[in-house]
N, C-alpha and C positions, 0 to 999 in steps of 0.2 A: 823397955823404949821401943817404939814402932820404927819400922825401917822405912825413910822418907822416901825411898826409890822403889818400894812395893807397889805393884801393880795388879788391880783387881778388874776384872772384866765388867762393863757397864753397859747400859742401854738407853737411848735416847732418841727422841725425834728430832730430825730437822729437815729443812728445805731441801727438795731434790737439786735444785739449782746450787744450793751453797755446797752440797757434797759432792756435785760434780766438779764446782771450782777447787775443791780440796783435793781431790784427786787427780786432778790435772797439775794442780802446785806439787803434790806429792811426786808425780811422775818426772816433772822438771826437775825437782831438787834430789830426786833420787833418794826419798825416804819415805816412810810408809803414813797413811793418812793418821794413823794413832799417834805419830810422834807430833804431827802437826796440829792435830787437836790439843793434845797436852801442853804443846808450847802455847798455842792461841789461849787456853784456860789460865797458865801459868802468867802471861802477860796482862790478861784481863783482870786477874787477882791483884796483880802488882799494881796496875793503874788504879785500882779504887782502893788502895791502900792496906792491903791484906798481905801480910808475908808468910812464908813458908813455916817460921818458927812459932806461930800463934795457934793458940787453940781455935776450932771451928766457932764460929761466931764472935770472935773478939776482933773487931778490927781497929786498926790503928788510925788515930784521927788523919784526917786528910789534911795534906799541907794547905796553907793559905793561898788564895788564888793571886791573881796578878792584881797590882795596886788599881783602885779605880782612877779614872783620868781626873786629873786636878782642874780645878774651875779656871775658866781663861784669866788671864791679868787683867786687873782694872783698867780701865780707859785711861789715857793720858788726858790731863785737863789742859794741855797744850792746842788741843784739837781745836779748829775753828768752829765758832756755833753755828748751828743750822742757819741758812738764810731766813732771814723774817718775811712774812707776807704782808705786803701792803695793799691796802684795798684800793679801787679806782677813785 
């Protein structure tokens, strides 16, 4: 069984401005950029329907979205008819 907390060095490219933001957040939150990146990836996977117990590539089905808007109620037949146009 593999250790879910095992960490392996990874290499990736990101935009400089994004990295600077993560460095600022890490300093403000008194944690490492590594911690923030791990947390961000975990939250991203969770939002996409992946859970920690699933093998790679096995995504859980996404929950249904919000219900679509219901059609407007039918107009009441008690409304007065539109005024008729009478010619000159």
